[in-house]
MARBA-3410 file (N, C-alpha, C, O; in Angstrom, 1 decimal):
235
94.5,119.1,81.5,94.0,118.5,82.8,95.1,118.0,83.6,96.0,117.3,83.1 ~ 95.1,118.3,84.9,96.2,117.8,85.8,96.1,116.3,85.9,95.1,115.8,86.1 ~ 97.3,115.7,85.8,97.2,114.2,85.8,96.8,113.7,87.1,97.1,114.3,88.2 ~ 96.2,112.5,87.1,95.7,111.9,88.3,96.8,111.1,89.0,97.4,110.3,88.3 ~ 97.0,111.4,90.2,98.0,110.7,91.0,97.3,110.0,92.1,96.7,110.6,93.0
97.4,108.7,92.1,96.7,107.9,93.1,97.7,107.1,93.9,98.6,106.4,93.3 ~ 97.6,107.1,95.2,98.5,106.5,96.1,97.8,105.5,96.9,96.6,105.6,97.2 ~ 98.5,104.4,97.3,97.9,103.4,98.1,97.6,103.9,99.5,96.7,103.3,100.2 ~ 98.2,104.9,100.0,98.0,105.5,101.3,96.6,106.2,101.2,96.6,107.4,101.2 ~ 95.5,105.4,101.2,94.2,105.9,100.9,93.3,106.2,102.2,92.2,106.7,102.0
93.8,105.9,103.3,92.9,105.8,104.5,92.3,107.2,104.8,91.2,107.2,105.3 ~ 93.0,108.3,104.5,92.5,109.6,104.8,91.7,110.2,103.7,91.1,111.3,103.9 ~ 91.6,109.5,102.6,91.0,110.1,101.4,89.8,109.3,101.0,88.7,109.8,100.8 ~ 90.0,108.0,100.8,89.0,107.1,100.2,87.7,107.2,100.9,86.6,107.3,100.3 ~ 87.8,107.1,102.2,86.5,106.9,103.0,85.8,108.2,103.2,84.7,108.2,103.8
86.4,109.3,102.8,85.7,110.6,102.9,84.9,110.8,101.6,84.1,111.7,101.5 ~ 85.2,109.9,100.6,84.5,110.0,99.3,83.6,108.9,99.2,83.8,107.9,98.5 ~ 82.5,109.0,99.9,81.6,107.8,100.0,80.5,107.8,98.9,80.3,108.9,98.3 ~ 80.0,106.7,98.6,79.0,106.6,97.6,77.8,107.4,98.0,77.4,107.4,99.2 ~ 77.2,108.1,97.1,76.1,109.0,97.4,74.8,108.2,97.9,74.6,107.1,97.5
74.0,108.9,98.7,72.7,108.3,99.1,71.7,109.4,99.4,72.1,110.6,99.4 ~ 70.5,109.0,99.5,69.5,110.0,99.7,69.3,110.5,101.1,68.7,111.5,101.3 ~ 70.0,109.8,102.1,69.9,110.2,103.5,71.3,110.4,104.0,72.3,109.7,103.5 ~ 71.5,111.2,105.0,72.8,111.4,105.6,72.9,111.0,107.0,73.9,110.9,107.6 ~ 71.7,110.6,107.6,71.7,110.2,109.0,72.2,108.8,109.1,72.0,107.9,108.2
73.0,108.5,110.1,73.5,107.2,110.3,72.5,106.2,110.8,71.6,106.6,111.6 ~ 72.6,105.0,110.3,71.6,104.0,110.7,71.9,103.4,112.1,73.1,103.4,112.5 ~ 71.0,102.9,112.8,71.2,102.3,114.1,71.2,100.8,114.0,70.2,100.2,113.5 ~ 72.3,100.2,114.3,72.5,98.8,114.1,72.7,98.1,115.5,73.4,98.7,116.3 ~ 72.0,97.0,115.8,72.1,96.4,117.1,73.6,96.1,117.4,74.4,95.7,116.6
73.9,96.2,118.7,75.3,95.9,119.2,75.5,94.4,118.9,74.7,93.6,119.0 ~ 76.8,94.1,118.7,77.2,92.7,118.4,78.6,92.5,118.8,79.4,93.5,118.9 ~ 79.0,91.3,119.1,80.4,91.0,119.4,81.2,91.1,118.1,80.7,90.9,117.0 ~ 82.5,91.4,118.3,83.4,91.6,117.1,83.7,90.2,116.5,84.0,89.3,117.1 ~ 83.5,90.2,115.1,83.8,88.9,114.4,85.3,88.5,114.7,86.2,89.3,114.4
85.5,87.3,115.1,86.8,86.8,115.4,87.7,86.9,114.2,87.3,86.4,113.1 ~ 88.9,87.4,114.3,89.8,87.5,113.2,89.7,88.7,112.3,90.5,88.8,111.4 ~ 88.8,89.6,112.5,88.6,90.7,111.7,89.1,92.0,112.3,89.3,93.0,111.5 ~ 89.4,92.1,113.6,89.8,93.3,114.2,91.1,93.9,113.6,92.1,93.2,113.5 ~ 91.0,95.1,113.2,92.2,95.9,112.7,92.9,95.1,111.5,94.1,94.8,111.6
92.1,94.8,110.5,92.6,94.0,109.4,92.2,94.7,108.1,91.2,95.4,108.0 ~ 93.0,94.3,107.0,92.8,94.8,105.7,92.7,93.5,104.8,93.5,92.6,104.9 ~ 91.7,93.5,103.9,91.4,92.4,103.0,91.3,92.9,101.6,90.7,93.9,101.3 ~ 91.9,92.1,100.7,91.9,92.5,99.3,91.3,91.4,98.4,91.5,90.2,98.7 ~ 90.6,91.8,97.4,89.9,90.9,96.4,90.9,89.8,96.1,92.0,90.1,95.6
90.6,88.5,96.3,91.5,87.4,96.1,91.9,87.3,94.6,93.1,86.9,94.4 ~ 91.1,87.6,93.7,91.5,87.5,92.3,92.4,88.6,91.9,93.3,88.4,91.1 ~ 92.2,89.8,92.5,93.2,90.9,92.3,94.5,90.5,92.8,95.5,90.6,92.1 ~ 94.6,89.9,94.1,95.9,89.5,94.6,96.5,88.4,93.8,97.8,88.5,93.6 ~ 95.8,87.5,93.3,96.4,86.4,92.5,97.0,87.0,91.2,98.1,86.6,90.8
96.3,87.9,90.6,96.8,88.5,89.4,98.0,89.3,89.6,99.0,89.3,88.8 ~ 98.0,90.1,90.7,99.2,90.8,91.1,100.4,89.9,91.3,101.5,90.2,90.9 ~ 100.2,88.8,92.0,101.3,87.8,92.2,101.8,87.3,90.9,103.0,87.1,90.8 ~ 101.0,87.0,90.0,101.4,86.5,88.7,102.0,87.5,87.8,102.9,87.1,87.0 ~ 101.6,88.7,87.8,102.0,89.7,86.8,102.8,90.9,87.4,103.5,91.5,86.6
102.7,91.1,88.7,103.3,92.3,89.3,102.8,93.6,88.7,103.4,94.7,88.7 ~ 101.6,93.5,88.1,101.0,94.6,87.3,99.6,95.1,87.8,98.6,94.3,87.6 ~ 99.5,96.2,88.5,98.2,96.7,88.9,97.3,97.0,87.6,96.1,96.9,87.7 ~ 97.9,97.3,86.5,97.2,97.6,85.3,96.5,96.3,84.8,95.3,96.4,84.5 ~ 97.2,95.2,84.8,96.6,94.0,84.4,95.5,93.4,85.4,94.6,92.7,85.1
95.7,93.8,86.7,94.8,93.4,87.7,93.6,94.2,87.9,92.7,93.9,88.6 ~ 93.5,95.3,87.1,92.4,96.3,87.3,91.0,95.7,87.1,90.0,96.2,87.6 ~ 90.9,94.6,86.3,89.6,94.0,86.0,89.0,93.5,87.3,87.8,93.2,87.3 ~ 89.8,93.3,88.3,89.3,92.8,89.6,89.3,93.8,90.7,89.2,93.5,91.9 ~ 89.4,95.1,90.3,89.5,96.2,91.3,88.1,96.8,91.5,88.0,97.8,92.3
87.1,96.3,90.9,85.7,96.9,91.2,85.4,96.9,92.6,85.1,98.0,93.2 ~ 85.4,95.8,93.3,85.3,95.7,94.7,86.7,95.2,95.2,86.9,94.0,95.3 ~ 87.6,96.1,95.5,89.0,95.7,95.7,89.5,95.5,97.1,90.4,94.7,97.3 ~ 88.9,96.2,98.1,89.4,96.2,99.4,88.4,96.4,100.4,87.4,97.2,100.2 ~ 88.5,95.8,101.6,87.7,96.0,102.8,88.5,96.0,104.0,89.4,95.1,104.1
88.4,97.0,104.9,89.1,97.0,106.1,88.2,97.2,107.3,87.1,97.7,107.2 ~ 88.7,96.7,108.5,87.9,96.7,109.7,88.7,97.5,110.8,89.9,97.4,110.8 ~ 88.0,98.2,111.6,88.7,98.9,112.7,89.0,97.8,113.8,88.7,96.6,113.7 ~ 89.7,98.3,114.9,90.1,97.4,115.9,89.0,96.6,116.6,89.2,95.4,116.9 ~ 87.9,97.2,116.8,86.7,96.5,117.4,85.9,95.7,116.4,85.0,94.9,116.8
86.3,95.8,115.1,85.6,95.1,114.0,84.1,95.4,114.0,83.3,94.6,113.7 ~ 83.7,96.6,114.5,82.3,97.0,114.4,82.1,98.0,113.3,80.9,98.5,113.1 ~ 83.1,98.4,112.6,83.0,99.3,111.4,83.9,98.7,110.3,85.0,98.3,110.5 ~ 83.4,98.7,109.1,84.1,98.3,107.9,84.1,99.4,106.8,83.1,100.1,106.7 ~ 85.2,99.5,106.1,85.3,100.4,105.0,85.5,99.6,103.7,86.5,98.9,103.6
84.6,99.8,102.7,84.7,99.1,101.4,85.3,100.1,100.4,84.9,101.3,100.4 ~ 86.2,99.6,99.6,86.8,100.4,98.5,86.6,99.8,97.1,86.7,98.6,96.9 ~ 86.2,100.7,96.2,86.0,100.4,94.8,87.0,101.1,94.0,87.2,102.3,94.0 ~ 87.8,100.4,93.2,88.7,100.9,92.2,89.7,101.9,92.8,90.3,102.7,92.1 ~ 90.0,101.7,94.1,91.1,102.5,94.7,90.8,104.0,94.8,91.7,104.8,95.1
89.5,104.4,94.5,89.3,105.9,94.6,87.9,106.2,95.2,87.6,107.4,95.4 ~ 87.1,105.2,95.4,85.7,105.4,95.9,85.5,104.4,97.1,85.9,103.3,97.0 ~ 84.8,104.9,98.1,84.5,104.0,99.2,83.3,104.4,100.0,82.8,105.5,99.9 ~ 83.0,103.5,101.0,81.8,103.8,101.9,82.1,103.0,103.2,82.8,102.0,103.2 ~ 81.4,103.5,104.2,81.6,103.0,105.5,80.3,102.1,105.9,79.2,102.5,105.5
80.6,101.0,106.7,79.5,100.2,107.1,79.6,99.8,108.6,80.7,99.7,109.1 ~ 78.5,99.7,109.2,78.4,99.1,110.6,78.4,97.6,110.4,77.7,97.0,109.6 ~ 79.1,96.9,111.3,79.3,95.5,111.2,78.5,94.8,112.3,78.6,95.2,113.5 ~ 77.8,93.8,112.0,77.1,93.0,113.0,77.4,91.5,112.7,77.4,91.0,111.6 ~ 77.6,90.8,113.8,77.9,89.4,113.7,76.8,88.5,114.3,76.3,88.8,115.4
76.3,87.6,113.5,75.3,86.6,113.9,75.6,85.3,113.3,76.7,84.8,113.4 ~ 74.7,84.8,112.5,75.0,83.6,111.7,75.9,83.9,110.6,76.6,83.0,110.0 ~ 76.0,85.2,110.3,77.0,85.6,109.2,77.5,87.0,109.6,77.1,87.6,110.6 ~ 78.5,87.4,108.9,79.1,88.8,109.0,78.2,89.7,108.2,78.2,89.5,107.0 ~ 77.6,90.7,108.8,76.7,91.5,108.1,77.2,93.0,108.1,77.6,93.5,109.1
77.1,93.6,106.9,77.6,95.0,106.8,76.4,95.9,106.4,75.7,95.7,105.4 ~ 76.1,96.8,107.3,74.9,97.7,107.1,75.4,99.1,106.7,76.4,99.7,107.4 ~ 74.9,99.7,105.7,75.2,101.0,105.2,75.0,102.0,106.3,73.8,102.2,106.8 ~ 76.0,102.8,106.7,75.8,103.8,107.7,75.2,105.1,107.2,75.0,106.0,108.0 ~ 75.1,105.2,105.9,74.5,106.5,105.3,73.1,106.4,104.9,72.5,107.3,104.5
72.5,105.1,105.0,71.2,104.9,104.5,70.5,103.8,105.4,71.0,102.7,105.3 ~ 69.5,104.2,106.1,68.9,103.2,107.1,68.1,102.2,106.3,67.2,102.5,105.6 ~ 68.6,100.9,106.5,67.9,99.8,105.9,67.8,98.6,106.9,68.7,98.5,107.7 ~ 66.7,97.8,106.8,66.6,96.7,107.7,67.5,95.5,107.4,67.7,94.7,108.3 ~ 67.9,95.4,106.2,68.8,94.3,105.8,70.2,94.8,105.5,70.4,95.9,105.0
71.2,93.9,105.6,72.6,94.3,105.3,72.8,94.5,103.9,72.2,93.8,103.0 ~ 73.7,95.4,103.5,74.1,95.6,102.1,75.0,94.4,101.7,75.0,94.1,100.5 ~ 75.8,93.9,102.6,76.7,92.8,102.3,76.6,91.8,103.5,76.4,92.2,104.6 ~ 76.7,90.5,103.1,76.7,89.5,104.2,77.6,88.4,103.7,77.8,88.1,102.5 ~ 78.3,87.7,104.7,79.2,86.7,104.3,79.8,85.9,105.5,79.2,85.9,106.5
81.0,85.4,105.3,81.6,84.6,106.4,83.1,84.7,106.3,83.7,85.2,105.3 ~ 83.8,84.3,107.4,85.2,84.2,107.5,85.6,82.7,107.8,85.4,82.2,108.9 ~ 86.1,82.1,106.8,86.5,80.6,106.9,87.8,80.4,106.2,88.0,80.8,105.1 ~ 88.6,79.5,106.8,89.9,79.1,106.1,90.7,80.3,105.6,91.2,80.2,104.5 ~ 90.8,81.3,106.4,91.6,82.5,106.1,91.0,83.3,104.8,91.8,84.0,104.2
89.8,83.1,104.5,89.2,83.8,103.4,87.9,84.4,103.9,87.0,83.8,104.5 ~ 87.8,85.7,103.6,86.6,86.5,103.9,85.7,86.5,102.7,86.2,87.0,101.6 ~ 84.5,86.1,102.8,83.6,86.1,101.6,82.5,87.1,101.9,81.8,86.9,103.0 ~ 82.2,88.0,101.1,81.1,89.0,101.2,80.4,88.9,99.9,80.9,89.3,98.8 ~ 79.1,88.5,99.9,78.4,88.3,98.6,79.1,87.3,97.8,79.4,86.2,98.2
79.4,87.7,96.5,80.1,86.7,95.6,81.6,87.0,95.5,82.3,86.4,94.7 ~ 82.1,87.8,96.4,83.5,88.2,96.3,84.3,87.6,97.5,83.9,87.7,98.7 ~ 85.5,87.0,97.2,86.3,86.4,98.2,87.5,87.4,98.4,88.0,88.0,97.4 ~ 87.9,87.6,99.7,89.0,88.5,100.0,90.1,87.7,100.8,89.8,86.8,101.6 ~ 91.4,88.1,100.6,92.4,87.5,101.4,93.1,88.7,102.2,93.1,89.8,101.8
93.6,88.3,103.4,94.1,89.3,104.3,95.5,89.7,103.8,96.3,88.9,103.4 ~ 95.8,91.0,103.9,97.1,91.6,103.6,97.6,92.4,104.8,96.9,92.6,105.8 ~ 98.9,92.7,104.8,99.5,93.4,106.0,99.1,94.9,106.1,99.2,95.4,107.2 ~ 98.7,95.5,105.0,98.3,96.9,105.1,97.9,97.4,103.7,98.0,96.6,102.7 ~ 97.4,98.6,103.6,96.9,99.1,102.4,98.1,99.4,101.4,97.8,99.5,100.2
99.3,99.3,101.9,100.5,99.5,101.0,101.0,98.1,100.6,102.2,97.9,100.5 ~ 100.1,97.1,100.4,100.5,95.7,100.2,101.3,95.6,98.9,102.2,94.7,98.8 ~ 101.1,96.4,97.9,101.8,96.3,96.6,103.2,96.8,96.8,104.2,96.1,96.3 ~ 103.4,97.9,97.5,104.8,98.4,97.8,105.5,97.4,98.6,106.7,97.1,98.3 ~ 104.9,96.8,99.6,105.6,95.9,100.5,106.0,94.7,99.8,107.1,94.2,100.0
105.2,94.2,98.9,105.5,92.9,98.2,106.5,93.1,97.1,107.4,92.3,96.9 ~ 106.5,94.2,96.3,107.3,94.3,95.1,108.3,95.5,95.1,109.2,95.5,94.2 ~ 108.1,96.5,95.9,108.9,97.7,95.7,109.9,98.0,96.9,111.0,98.3,96.6 ~ 109.4,98.0,98.1,110.3,98.4,99.2,111.5,97.5,99.3,111.5,96.3,99.2 ~ 112.7,98.2,99.3,113.9,97.5,99.3,115.1,98.3,98.8,114.9,99.5,98.5
116.2,97.7,98.6,117.4,98.4,98.1,117.7,98.0,96.7,117.6,96.8,96.3 ~ 118.2,99.0,95.9,118.5,98.8,94.5,119.8,99.5,94.1,120.3,100.3,95.0 ~ 120.3,99.3,92.9,121.4,100.1,92.4,121.0,100.5,91.0,120.2,99.8,90.3 ~ 121.4,101.7,90.6,121.2,102.2,89.2,122.5,102.9,88.8,122.9,103.9,89.4 ~ 123.1,102.4,87.8,124.4,102.9,87.3,125.5,102.9,88.4,126.3,103.8,88.5
125.4,101.8,89.3,126.4,101.7,90.4,126.0,102.5,91.6,126.7,102.4,92.6 ~ 125.0,103.3,91.6,124.6,104.1,92.7,123.4,103.5,93.5,122.5,102.9,92.9 ~ 123.5,103.6,94.8,122.4,102.9,95.6,121.1,103.7,95.7,121.1,105.0,95.7 ~ 120.0,103.0,95.6,118.7,103.6,95.7,117.9,102.7,96.7,118.1,101.5,96.8 ~ 117.1,103.4,97.6,116.3,102.6,98.5,114.9,103.2,98.5,114.7,104.4,98.6
113.9,102.2,98.5,112.5,102.6,98.6,112.1,102.1,100.0,112.3,101.0,100.3 ~ 111.4,103.0,100.7,111.0,102.7,102.0,109.5,102.8,102.1,108.8,103.2,101.2 ~ 109.0,102.5,103.3,107.6,102.7,103.6,107.2,104.1,103.5,108.1,105.0,103.5 ~ 105.9,104.4,103.4,105.4,105.8,103.4,105.9,106.5,102.1,106.0,107.7,102.1 ~ 106.1,105.7,101.1,106.5,106.3,99.7,107.8,107.1,99.7,107.9,108.0,98.9
108.7,106.8,100.7,109.9,107.5,100.7,111.0,106.9,99.8,111.1,105.6,99.8 ~ 111.7,107.7,99.1,112.8,107.3,98.2,114.1,108.0,98.6,114.1,109.2,98.7 ~ 115.2,107.3,98.7,116.5,107.9,98.9,117.5,107.5,97.8,117.3,106.4,97.2 ~ 118.4,108.4,97.5,119.5,108.0,96.6,119.3,108.7,95.2,120.2,108.6,94.4 ~ 118.2,109.5,95.0,118.0,110.2,93.7,118.0,111.7,94.0,117.4,112.1,95.0
118.7,112.5,93.2,118.7,113.9,93.4,117.4,114.5,93.0,116.9,115.5,93.6 ~ 116.8,114.0,92.0,115.6,114.6,91.4,114.3,114.2,92.1,113.2,114.8,91.9 ~ 114.4,113.2,93.0,113.1,112.7,93.6,113.4,112.1,95.0,114.5,111.5,95.2 ~ 112.5,112.3,95.9,112.6,111.7,97.2,111.3,110.9,97.6,111.1,110.6,98.8 ~ 110.4,110.8,96.7,109.1,110.0,96.9,108.7,109.3,95.7,109.1,109.6,94.5
108.0,108.2,95.9,107.5,107.4,94.7,106.0,107.1,95.0,105.6,106.8,96.1 ~ 105.2,107.0,93.9,103.8,106.6,94.0,103.4,105.7,92.9,103.4,106.1,91.7 ~ 103.2,104.4,93.3,102.8,103.4,92.3,101.3,103.6,91.9,100.5,103.7,92.8 ~ 101.0,103.7,90.7,99.6,103.9,90.2,98.9,102.6,90.4,99.3,101.5,90.1 ~ 97.6,102.7,91.0,96.8,101.5,91.1,95.4,101.8,90.5,94.6,100.8,90.2
95.1,103.0,90.3,93.7,103.4,89.7,93.9,103.8,88.3,94.4,104.8,87.9 ~ 93.4,102.8,87.4,93.4,103.0,86.0,92.0,103.2,85.4,91.9,102.8,84.2 ~ 91.1,103.6,86.1,89.7,103.7,85.6,89.6,104.7,84.5,88.9,104.4,83.5 ~ 90.2,105.9,84.7,90.0,106.9,83.7,91.2,107.1,82.8,91.2,107.9,81.8 ~ 92.3,106.4,83.1,93.6,106.5,82.3,93.8,105.4,81.4,93.7,104.2,81.8
94.0,105.7,80.1,94.3,104.6,79.1,95.8,104.6,78.9,96.4,105.6,78.5 ~ 96.4,103.5,79.1,97.8,103.3,79.0,98.2,101.9,78.6,97.4,101.0,78.9 ~ 99.3,101.7,78.0,99.8,100.4,77.6,100.9,99.9,78.5,101.5,98.8,78.2 ~ 101.1,100.5,79.6,102.1,100.1,80.6,101.7,100.6,82.0,101.1,101.6,82.1 ~ 102.2,99.9,83.0,102.0,100.4,84.4,102.8,101.7,84.6,103.8,102.0,84.0
102.2,102.5,85.6,102.8,103.8,85.8,103.2,104.0,87.2,102.7,103.4,88.2 ~ 104.3,104.9,87.4,104.8,105.3,88.7,105.2,106.7,88.6,105.6,107.2,87.6 ~ 104.9,107.5,89.7,105.3,108.9,89.8,106.5,109.0,90.7,106.5,108.4,91.8 ~ 107.6,109.7,90.3,108.7,110.0,91.1,108.8,111.5,91.3,108.7,112.3,90.3 ~ 108.9,112.0,92.5,108.8,113.4,92.7,109.4,113.8,94.1,110.0,113.0,94.8
109.1,115.1,94.4,109.6,115.7,95.7,108.4,115.8,96.6,107.3,116.2,96.3 ~ 108.6,115.3,97.8,107.6,115.4,98.9,107.2,116.8,99.1,108.0,117.7,99.1 ~ 105.9,117.0,99.3,105.4,118.3,99.7,105.2,119.3,98.5,104.9,120.4,98.7 ~ 105.4,118.7,97.3,105.3,119.6,96.1,104.4,118.8,95.0,104.2,117.6,95.2 ~ 104.0,119.5,94.0,103.3,118.9,92.9,104.3,118.6,91.8,103.9,118.2,90.6
105.6,118.7,92.0,106.6,118.5,91.0,107.0,117.0,91.0,107.8,116.5,91.7 ~ 106.3,116.2,90.1,106.5,114.8,89.9,106.5,114.5,88.5,105.9,115.2,87.6 ~ 107.1,113.3,88.1,107.2,112.9,86.7,106.7,111.5,86.7,107.0,110.6,87.5 ~ 105.9,111.2,85.7,105.3,109.9,85.5,106.2,109.1,84.5,106.5,109.6,83.5 ~ 106.5,107.9,84.9,107.2,106.9,84.1,106.4,105.6,83.9,105.6,105.3,84.8
106.6,105.0,82.8,106.1,103.6,82.7,107.1,102.7,83.3,108.3,103.0,83.3 ~ 106.7,101.5,83.7,107.7,100.6,84.3,107.3,99.1,84.0,106.1,98.8,83.8 ~ 108.3,98.2,84.0,108.0,96.8,83.9,109.1,96.1,84.7,110.2,96.5,84.8 ~ 108.7,95.0,85.3,109.6,94.1,86.1,110.2,93.2,85.1,109.5,92.5,84.2 ~ 111.5,93.0,85.2,112.3,92.2,84.3,113.3,91.4,85.1,114.4,91.9,85.3
113.0,90.2,85.6,113.9,89.5,86.4,114.1,90.3,87.7,113.1,90.7,88.4 ~ 115.4,90.6,88.1,115.7,91.4,89.3,115.7,92.9,89.0,116.0,93.7,89.9 ~ 115.4,93.3,87.8,115.4,94.7,87.4,114.0,95.2,87.3,113.0,94.5,87.0 ~ 113.9,96.5,87.6,112.7,97.3,87.2,113.1,98.3,86.1,114.0,99.1,86.3 ~ 112.5,98.1,85.0,112.9,98.9,83.8,111.9,100.1,83.7,110.7,99.9,83.7
112.4,101.3,83.6,111.6,102.5,83.6,111.7,103.1,82.1,112.7,103.1,81.5 ~ 110.5,103.6,81.7,110.3,104.1,80.3,109.8,105.5,80.4,109.1,105.9,81.3 ~ 110.2,106.3,79.4,109.6,107.6,79.2,108.1,107.4,79.0,107.7,106.4,78.3 ~ 107.3,108.2,79.5,105.9,108.1,79.3,105.4,109.3,78.6,105.6,110.5,79.0 ~ 104.7,109.1,77.4,104.3,110.1,76.5,102.8,110.3,76.7,102.0,109.5,76.3
102.4,111.5,77.2,101.0,111.8,77.4,100.4,112.4,76.0,101.0,113.3,75.5 ~ 99.3,111.8,75.6,98.6,112.3,74.5,97.6,113.3,75.0,97.3,114.3,74.4 ~ 97.0,113.0,76.2,96.1,113.9,76.9,96.4,113.7,78.4,96.2,112.6,78.9 ~ 96.9,114.8,79.0,97.5,114.7,80.3,96.5,114.0,81.3,95.4,114.5,81.5 ~ 97.0,113.0,82.0,96.2,112.3,83.0,95.2,111.3,82.4,94.6,110.6,83.2
95.0,111.3,81.1,93.9,110.4,80.5,94.4,109.4,79.5,94.0,108.2,79.6 ~ 95.3,109.8,78.6,95.7,108.9,77.6,97.2,109.1,77.4,97.8,110.2,77.4 ~ 97.9,107.9,77.3,99.4,108.0,77.1,99.9,106.6,76.7,99.2,105.6,76.8 ~ 101.2,106.6,76.4,101.9,105.4,76.0,103.4,105.4,76.3,103.9,106.5,76.5 ~ 103.9,104.2,76.4,105.4,104.1,76.8,106.2,104.6,75.6,105.9,104.3,74.5
107.3,105.2,76.0,108.4,105.6,75.0,109.6,104.8,75.2,109.5,103.6,75.5 ~ 110.8,105.4,75.1,112.0,104.7,75.2,112.4,104.4,76.6,112.0,105.1,77.5 ~ 113.2,103.4,76.8,113.8,103.0,78.1,114.7,104.2,78.6,115.5,104.7,77.8 ~ 114.6,104.6,79.9,115.4,105.7,80.4,116.4,105.3,81.5,117.4,105.8,81.6 ~ 116.0,104.3,82.3,116.9,103.8,83.3,116.4,102.5,83.9,115.2,102.1,83.7
117.2,101.9,84.7,116.9,100.6,85.4,117.3,100.6,86.8,118.3,101.3,87.2 ~ 116.5,100.0,87.7,116.9,99.7,89.0,117.1,98.2,89.2,116.2,97.4,88.8 ~ 118.2,97.8,89.8,118.5,96.4,90.0,118.3,96.1,91.5,119.0,96.7,92.3 ~ 117.5,95.1,91.8,117.2,94.7,93.2,118.4,94.1,93.8,119.1,93.2,93.2 ~ 118.7,94.5,95.1,119.9,93.9,95.8,119.4,92.8,96.7,120.3,92.2,97.4
END
């Protein structure tokens, strides 16, 4: 089985993979003013963010990835909800006494989610979300920057671009561990525009990112960390 490669740049993929419903017609939702503070924003499950801050590990944070992300368009009249970084659905947004999300694929008189925005926290149902700068919030927080490895410069840039390695010019940090059993966080290093990538295990160790050989027992599904193969030191 071809291994699963999941990238945080999900905007063109996730929301095309919507939760199934019995109807395909879009629901008609009354017009409403845009909820203040929601326009063109991305929000992540607060407990997921807290765990990422504490561990730098999407693998350890996966227990909070069930309802992991919600984003709003510029007018804040449409929201996209993401589950486990690989499944999502679109909602029409109405503002009244609360922020209400109506499923656009199934006509219902009541919202599927309702909540509020207070003290920089978006609450929908029982889930609290905190605002982030973009869907690549993990790369921005922990990866993008300059490094050295064996005295040679390495740089990780936005849009998953990598410079300084002969064997790779792109990187993809794994965030979806629903179907993959592993004892270590994973990253793919490869060539842009090709399927030629290699999966490594990694751990943060002070200013270093330590990379390990990753041994697949079943490609894309089961694997474990092997020996250390190289390190990147943050500059």
